[in-house]
C-alpha positions as CSV (number, residue, x, y, z in Angstrom):
1,K,-15.9,-26.3,10.1
2,F,-15.0,-23.2,8.2
3,Q,-12.8,-20.9,10.3
4,Y,-14.0,-17.3,9.8
5,S,-11.0,-16.1,11.8
6,L,-9.0,-16.4,8.6
7,F,-10.6,-13.1,7.5
8,D,-9.5,-11.3,10.7
9,T,-6.1,-10.5,9.2
10,L,-7.6,-8.9,6.0
11,L,-7.5,-5.1,5.7
12,E,-10.6,-5.0,3.5
13,P,-14.2,-5.4,4.9
14,V,-15.6,-9.0,4.9
15,F,-19.1,-10.1,5.8
16,V,-20.5,-13.7,6.0
17,L,-24.2,-14.1,5.5
18,N,-26.6,-17.0,6.1
19,A,-29.5,-17.9,3.7
20,D,-31.6,-15.1,5.1
21,A,-29.0,-12.5,4.3
22,K,-28.2,-12.0,8.0
23,V,-24.7,-11.3,9.1
24,V,-23.1,-14.2,11.0
25,Y,-19.6,-12.8,10.9
26,C,-17.7,-9.7,10.0
27,N,-14.1,-8.6,10.5
28,E,-12.9,-5.3,12.1
29,P,-12.6,-3.3,8.9
30,A,-16.2,-4.3,8.1
31,A,-17.4,-3.0,11.5
32,L,-15.4,0.3,11.0
33,I,-17.0,1.0,7.6
34,C,-20.5,0.3,9.1
35,E,-19.7,2.4,12.3
36,L,-20.9,-0.4,14.5
37,S,-19.3,-3.1,16.7
38,V,-18.4,-6.6,15.4
39,R,-20.5,-8.2,18.1
40,K,-23.6,-6.2,17.2
41,I,-23.4,-6.8,13.5
42,S,-22.7,-10.5,13.9
43,R,-25.8,-11.1,16.0
44,G,-27.8,-11.4,12.9
45,M,-28.3,-7.9,11.5
46,Q,-29.6,-7.8,8.0
47,F,-26.8,-6.8,5.6
48,A,-29.2,-4.5,3.8
49,D,-29.6,-2.4,7.0
50,L,-25.8,-1.7,7.4
51,L,-25.0,0.5,4.4
52,K,-27.0,2.3,1.7
53,F,-25.7,1.3,-1.8
54,S,-26.3,3.1,-5.1
55,G,-27.5,-0.1,-6.7
56,A,-28.3,-3.7,-6.0
57,I,-25.6,-6.3,-5.2
58,D,-25.8,-9.1,-7.7
59,G,-27.2,-12.3,-6.1
60,L,-28.0,-10.8,-2.6
61,D,-31.8,-11.3,-3.1
62,R,-31.3,-14.9,-4.3
63,L,-28.4,-16.2,-2.2
64,T,-29.4,-19.9,-2.4
65,S,-29.0,-19.8,-6.2
66,I,-25.4,-18.5,-6.0
67,S,-22.9,-21.3,-6.5
68,D,-20.0,-19.3,-8.1
69,P,-18.3,-16.0,-7.2
70,T,-20.1,-13.0,-8.7
71,P,-18.0,-10.4,-10.7
72,Y,-16.8,-7.4,-8.7
73,K,-19.4,-4.6,-9.0
74,E,-18.5,-0.9,-8.3
75,L,-21.1,0.9,-6.2
76,S,-21.3,4.1,-4.2
77,F,-22.3,3.8,-0.6
78,E,-23.3,5.9,2.4
79,S,-22.6,5.0,6.1
80,P,-25.1,5.5,8.9
81,S,-23.4,8.9,9.8
82,G,-23.6,10.1,6.2
83,Q,-20.0,9.3,5.1
84,K,-19.9,8.6,1.4
85,G,-17.5,6.6,-0.7
86,K,-17.1,4.0,-3.5
87,V,-16.5,0.3,-3.2
88,Q,-16.2,-2.8,-5.3
89,V,-18.3,-5.7,-4.1
90,T,-18.4,-9.5,-4.9
91,L,-20.4,-12.3,-3.4
92,Q,-19.4,-16.0,-3.3
93,P,-20.5,-19.2,-1.4
94,I,-18.6,-20.9,1.3
95,A,-18.4,-24.6,1.0
96,S,-18.5,-26.5,4.3
97,E,-19.7,-30.0,5.1
98,N,-22.4,-30.6,7.7
99,E,-23.1,-26.9,8.1
100,A,-25.8,-24.6,6.9
101,P,-24.7,-22.8,3.7
102,C,-23.2,-19.4,4.0
103,W,-22.0,-16.7,1.6
104,V,-19.1,-14.2,2.0
105,I,-19.2,-10.6,0.7
106,F,-15.8,-9.0,0.0
107,V,-15.8,-5.2,-0.1
108,R,-12.9,-3.3,-1.6
109,D,-12.8,0.4,-0.8
110,V,-11.7,2.3,-3.9
111,T,-12.6,5.8,-2.6
112,L,-9.0,7.0,-2.2
113,E,-8.0,5.4,-5.5
114,E,-10.8,7.2,-7.4
115,R,-9.8,10.6,-5.9
116,L,-6.2,10.1,-6.9
117,Q,-7.2,9.1,-10.4
118,Q,-9.4,12.2,-10.7
119,K,-6.6,14.4,-9.6
120,Y,-4.1,12.9,-12.1
121,R,-6.7,13.0,-14.9
122,G,-7.3,16.7,-14.3
123,E,-3.6,17.5,-14.4
124,L,-3.1,15.5,-17.6
125,E,-6.0,17.3,-19.2
126,Q,-4.3,20.6,-18.4
127,K,-1.1,19.4,-20.1
128,E,-3.1,18.1,-23.1
129,D,-4.6,21.6,-23.5
130,V,-1.2,23.1,-23.7
131,I,-0.1,20.6,-26.4
132,L,-3.3,21.4,-28.4
133,D,-2.5,25.1,-28.2
134,L,0.9,24.4,-29.7
135,Q,-0.6,22.4,-32.5
136,K,-2.9,25.3,-33.3
137,A,0.0,27.7,-33.4
138,R,1.7,25.5,-36.0
139,T,-1.4,25.5,-38.2
140,E,-1.5,29.3,-38.2
141,L,2.2,29.5,-39.2
142,E,1.5,27.4,-42.3
143,R,-1.6,29.5,-43.2
144,Y,0.4,32.7,-43.2
145,S,3.5,31.3,-45.1
146,K,3.4,34.2,-47.6
147,N,4.3,36.7,-44.8
148,L,6.8,34.1,-43.5
149,E,9.4,36.5,-42.1
150,H,6.9,38.7,-40.3
151,M,4.7,35.8,-39.2
152,V,7.6,33.7,-38.0
153,A,8.8,36.5,-35.8
154,E,5.3,37.1,-34.4
155,R,4.5,33.5,-33.9
156,T,7.9,32.6,-32.5
157,Q,7.2,35.2,-29.8
158,Q,3.8,33.6,-29.1
159,I,5.2,30.1,-29.1
160,S,8.1,31.1,-26.8
161,Y,5.5,32.6,-24.4
162,M,3.4,29.4,-24.5
163,N,6.5,27.2,-24.0
164,R,7.4,29.3,-21.0
165,Q,3.8,28.8,-19.7
166,M,4.0,25.1,-20.2
167,K,7.3,24.9,-18.5
168,A,6.0,27.0,-15.6
169,L,3.0,24.7,-15.4
170,L,5.1,21.5,-15.4
171,D,7.5,22.9,-12.9
172,S,4.7,23.9,-10.5
173,L,3.6,20.2,-10.3
174,S,4.7,18.2,-7.2
175,Q,4.8,15.1,-9.3
176,G,7.6,14.1,-11.7
177,F,6.2,14.2,-15.3
178,F,7.9,13.1,-18.5
179,I,7.2,11.4,-21.8
180,F,9.0,8.6,-23.7
181,D,8.5,7.4,-27.3
182,N,8.2,4.0,-28.9
183,K,12.0,3.7,-28.9
184,G,12.2,4.3,-25.2
185,V,13.8,7.8,-25.6
186,C,12.5,10.4,-23.1
187,L,11.3,13.5,-24.8
188,E,12.2,17.1,-23.9
189,V,9.0,17.7,-22.0
190,S,9.4,17.1,-18.3
191,S,8.8,18.7,-14.9
192,K,11.4,20.0,-12.5
193,A,10.1,17.7,-9.8
194,C,11.8,14.8,-11.7
195,E,15.0,16.0,-10.2
196,T,13.8,15.1,-6.7
197,T,11.3,12.2,-7.4
198,L,13.5,10.5,-10.0
199,E,16.8,12.1,-8.9
200,Q,17.6,13.2,-12.5
201,A,16.3,15.1,-15.6
202,P,14.9,12.5,-18.0
203,P,15.1,14.3,-21.4
204,G,17.3,12.5,-23.9
205,K,17.8,9.4,-21.7
206,M,16.5,5.9,-22.2
207,I,13.4,5.2,-20.1
208,W,14.9,2.0,-18.5
209,D,18.0,4.0,-17.4
210,V,15.7,6.7,-15.9
211,L,13.7,4.1,-13.9
212,K,17.0,2.4,-12.8
213,L,15.9,-1.0,-14.1
214,Q,18.3,-3.9,-13.5
215,E,19.9,-5.4,-16.6
216,K,17.8,-8.6,-16.3
217,Q,14.6,-6.5,-16.3
218,V,15.3,-4.5,-19.4
219,D,14.3,-7.2,-22.0
220,G,10.9,-7.7,-20.2
221,F,10.4,-3.9,-20.1
222,K,11.0,-3.6,-23.8
223,K,8.5,-6.3,-24.6
224,W,5.9,-4.5,-22.4
225,M,6.7,-1.2,-24.1
226,T,6.3,-2.7,-27.6
227,T,2.9,-4.2,-26.6
228,L,1.9,-0.9,-25.1
229,F,2.5,1.2,-28.3
230,S,0.9,-1.5,-30.6
231,E,-2.1,-1.7,-28.2
232,M,-2.5,-5.5,-28.7
233,L,-4.6,-5.1,-25.6
234,P,-6.3,-2.0,-24.2
235,F,-3.7,0.5,-22.8
236,E,-5.6,0.6,-19.5
237,D,-5.1,-3.1,-19.1
238,L,-1.4,-3.1,-20.0
239,A,-0.3,0.0,-18.1
240,P,-0.5,-1.6,-14.6
241,L,2.0,-4.3,-15.8
242,G,4.8,-1.7,-16.0
243,P,7.2,-0.9,-13.1
244,A,5.0,0.4,-10.2
245,T,7.7,2.0,-8.1
246,Y,11.0,3.8,-8.5
247,P,14.0,2.6,-6.3
248,H,14.8,6.0,-4.6
249,S,18.3,6.2,-3.1
250,K,16.9,8.0,0.0
251,N,14.2,5.4,0.6
252,Q,11.4,7.7,-0.6
253,N,8.3,5.8,-1.8
254,I,7.8,6.8,-5.4
255,S,4.8,5.4,-7.3
256,L,4.7,5.3,-11.1
257,D,1.6,5.7,-13.3
258,Y,1.4,5.5,-17.1
259,F,-1.0,7.4,-19.4
260,P,-1.3,7.4,-23.3
261,L,-0.4,10.4,-25.4
262,R,-2.5,9.9,-28.6
263,G,-2.1,11.4,-32.1
264,D,-4.7,12.5,-34.6
265,Q,-5.6,8.9,-35.5
266,N,-6.0,8.0,-31.8
267,Q,-2.8,6.0,-32.0
268,V,-0.4,6.0,-29.0
269,E,2.5,8.4,-29.9
270,G,4.0,8.6,-26.4
271,V,3.6,7.4,-22.9
272,V,3.3,9.9,-20.1
273,V,4.9,8.8,-16.8
274,V,3.8,10.4,-13.6
275,A,6.1,9.8,-10.6
276,T,4.4,10.6,-7.2
277,D,6.1,10.7,-3.8
278,V,3.6,8.8,-1.6
279,T,6.0,8.5,1.4
280,S,3.8,10.6,3.7
281,L,0.7,8.7,2.6
282,L,2.2,5.4,3.4
283,E,3.7,6.7,6.7
284,A,0.2,7.9,7.7
285,R,-1.3,4.5,6.9
286,K,1.5,2.8,8.9
287,Q,0.9,5.2,11.8
288,A,-2.8,4.5,11.7
289,E,-2.2,0.8,11.8
290,T,0.2,1.2,14.7
291,E,-2.4,3.2,16.7
292,K,-5.0,0.5,15.9
293,Q,-2.7,-2.2,17.1
294,H,-2.0,-0.3,20.3
295,A,-5.7,0.1,20.9
296,K,-6.1,-3.7,20.5
297,L,-3.3,-4.2,23.0
298,I,-4.9,-2.0,25.6
299,I,-8.2,-3.8,25.2
300,H,-6.5,-7.2,25.4
301,M,-4.7,-6.1,28.6
302,I,-7.9,-5.0,30.2
303,K,-9.7,-8.2,29.4
304,S,-6.8,-10.5,30.2
305,K,-5.0,-9.0,33.2
306,N,-4.2,-12.4,34.8
307,E,-2.8,-13.8,31.6
308,M,-0.8,-10.6,31.0
309,G,0.6,-10.8,34.5
310,R,1.8,-14.3,33.9
311,F,3.4,-13.2,30.6
312,I,5.2,-10.3,32.3
313,R,6.6,-12.5,35.1
314,E,7.7,-15.2,32.7
315,S,9.3,-12.6,30.4
316,Q,11.2,-11.1,33.4
317,S,12.5,-14.5,34.3
318,L,13.5,-15.2,30.6
319,M,15.1,-11.8,30.3
320,K,17.3,-12.5,33.4
321,E,18.3,-15.9,31.9
322,L,19.2,-14.2,28.6
323,R,21.2,-11.5,30.4
324,E,23.2,-14.0,32.4
325,A,23.8,-16.1,29.2
326,M,25.1,-13.0,27.3
327,S,27.4,-12.0,30.2
328,T,29.7,-15.0,29.6
329,A,32.2,-15.4,26.8
330,H,30.5,-16.0,23.5
331,T,32.4,-19.3,23.0
332,E,30.5,-20.7,26.1
333,W,27.0,-19.7,25.0
334,D,24.3,-22.4,24.9
335,L,22.9,-21.3,21.5
336,E,20.0,-23.7,21.6
337,N,18.9,-22.3,24.9
338,V,19.3,-18.7,23.7
339,F,17.1,-19.6,20.6
340,R,14.4,-21.1,22.8
341,T,14.4,-18.1,25.1
342,L,14.1,-15.6,22.1
343,H,11.5,-17.7,20.5
344,T,9.4,-18.0,23.6
345,L,9.6,-14.2,24.2
346,K,8.6,-13.5,20.6
347,G,5.6,-15.9,20.8
348,G,4.3,-14.3,24.0
349,A,4.8,-10.8,22.6
350,G,3.0,-11.8,19.4
351,I,0.0,-13.2,21.4
352,F,-0.5,-9.9,23.3
353,S,0.2,-7.7,20.2
354,I,3.4,-6.2,21.5
355,H,4.7,-5.8,18.0
356,K,7.9,-3.8,18.7
357,M,9.1,-6.4,21.2
358,A,8.1,-9.3,18.8
359,E,9.9,-7.6,16.0
360,S,13.0,-7.0,18.1
361,C,13.0,-10.8,19.0
362,H,12.8,-11.6,15.4
363,F,15.9,-9.5,14.6
364,A,17.7,-11.2,17.5
365,E,16.9,-14.6,16.0
366,T,18.4,-13.4,12.7
367,R,21.5,-12.3,14.5
368,L,21.7,-15.6,16.2
369,T,21.6,-17.4,12.8
370,E,24.3,-15.2,11.5
371,Y,26.5,-15.9,14.5
372,K,26.0,-19.7,14.2
373,E,27.5,-19.4,10.6
374,T,30.8,-17.7,11.7
375,R,30.9,-17.7,15.5
376,D,33.2,-14.7,15.4
377,A,33.4,-11.9,18.0
378,M,31.9,-9.2,15.8
379,K,28.7,-11.3,15.1
380,A,28.6,-12.1,18.8
381,D,28.6,-8.4,19.7
382,L,25.7,-7.8,17.2
383,L,23.7,-10.6,18.8
384,K,24.4,-9.3,22.3
385,S,23.3,-5.8,21.3
386,Q,20.1,-7.1,19.8
387,C,19.3,-9.1,22.9
388,Q,19.7,-5.9,24.9
389,A,17.3,-4.2,22.4
390,V,14.7,-6.9,23.2
391,E,14.9,-6.1,26.9
392,L,14.7,-2.4,26.2
393,Q,11.5,-2.9,24.2
394,F,10.1,-5.0,27.0
395,Q,10.9,-2.2,29.5
396,V,9.3,0.4,27.2
397,F,6.2,-1.7,27.0
398,L,6.0,-1.9,30.8
399,K,6.4,1.8,31.2
400,E,3.7,2.6,28.6
401,T,1.2,0.3,30.1
402,S,1.9,0.6,33.8
403,E,-1.2,2.8,34.4
404,V,-3.5,0.3,32.6
405,L,-2.1,-2.8,34.2
406,G,-1.6,-1.5,37.7
407,A,1.1,-2.3,40.3
408,S,-0.4,-5.7,41.3
409,V,0.0,-7.1,37.8
410,L,3.5,-5.7,37.3
411,S,4.9,-6.9,40.7
C-alpha cells in the first residue's frame, strides 16, 4: 500500500486524486493554499472546486489515460478568498498493487520567485538605459570631430555628468552589482553595496577571487564561464549552474544571480552579477516555520494529553538519571547508558515536535562521540554542559506549555 504520509514532510502542496478527480489526500501546504482543512479536502472534494486556474491542467480531464508524468505547466491561480499567485503544476500516476489507481498533483509556488525576477529585471533595464546613453554620446563625439576641441570639452562635461548619474544610480542599489568579461576580469562598473554584500570592491580583480572560490573550484568555474560566453546552450539554462551563494564572513546569506550584457550583434560581452542579501527573508521563513511547528505542538498536546503526560514523567526520570551520571568523575561514566538516555529523550522530543529539545539532544550525542575519541577532561566538560542544556530546553518547554497541559499532566 502506498504511504501518502511520505508527502507530509514536503513544503510544496501535494494532492492525490482518484479516477473521478476527487481528492483522497493532501498535505498541509496544499490545505493552506486552498484555505481549507486537510480533513475537509480529503473527504472527496473535486480538485477543480479548490482553486481557479488560468488554464487547464494537462491530463486532469482524462486521468485514466495518464501513465507518465506530465511536463510542469505554469499557471496563475486564485484562492477562495481572492488571493492570487502563480504556480507550476505537474500530474503523474501512482503505481500500487491491489489498489485503485491514483494520480498525484505536485504544485510549485513560484509567486515570490516571479516578483524577485521582475524586480531585478527592472533594475537591469535601468542600467542598460544608462549604457545606451553612453553609446549615443560616443556617436555624437565622432560626428562632430571637425570641432574636436570644442566638442570634446562639451561632451566630456556631459559624459562626466552621466557617469556621475550612473554611479549615483548604482550606489543607490541595495544589491551588489558588477560585471566581468570573458577573461574573468571584473570591469570598472560596480555598486557601492559590493563593499558590504561581497566585502570588497570588485573592479580590476578576478571574478573567482571576488566570489572567494576554493582553488579546487576555479577550474570548474572557468569551464562554466567559457561555455557561458560562447553560448553553447542558452544563457538562461547555463546561468543557474554558477555559484549560487557567496560565503560571507559574518554569516550573511548572499544570493548570486547572473544576467547577460549583450553587444550590437547580440553576443555576450559581459556577465552582470547581482549579489543580494537575503538574510532577513530566510530568517522570516525560518520564523514562520518555527511558529508553524509550535502550533502543531500545541494541537498535539491538546489531542494527546495522556501520552504527553507519560512523556513528561519519563523525561523527568531520565533527566534525573543523566544528572546523577554527570555528577560523578568522567572516568566513571557509563557511556552506553548516557547514549541510551540521550537517544530516548531525543526520540520522545521528536515525536511531540519539541524541536529545540530534540536538537539539543542531538548536539549532546555529538559531544558524547567526541568524548569517546579522546576521553579527556575538556571534552567531558563540553558533554556535561550540553547535557545541562538538554534539561534547560526541557524546563523551557514545560514553562511555555504549562497553561495548555494543566497541573494534572505536569505533576
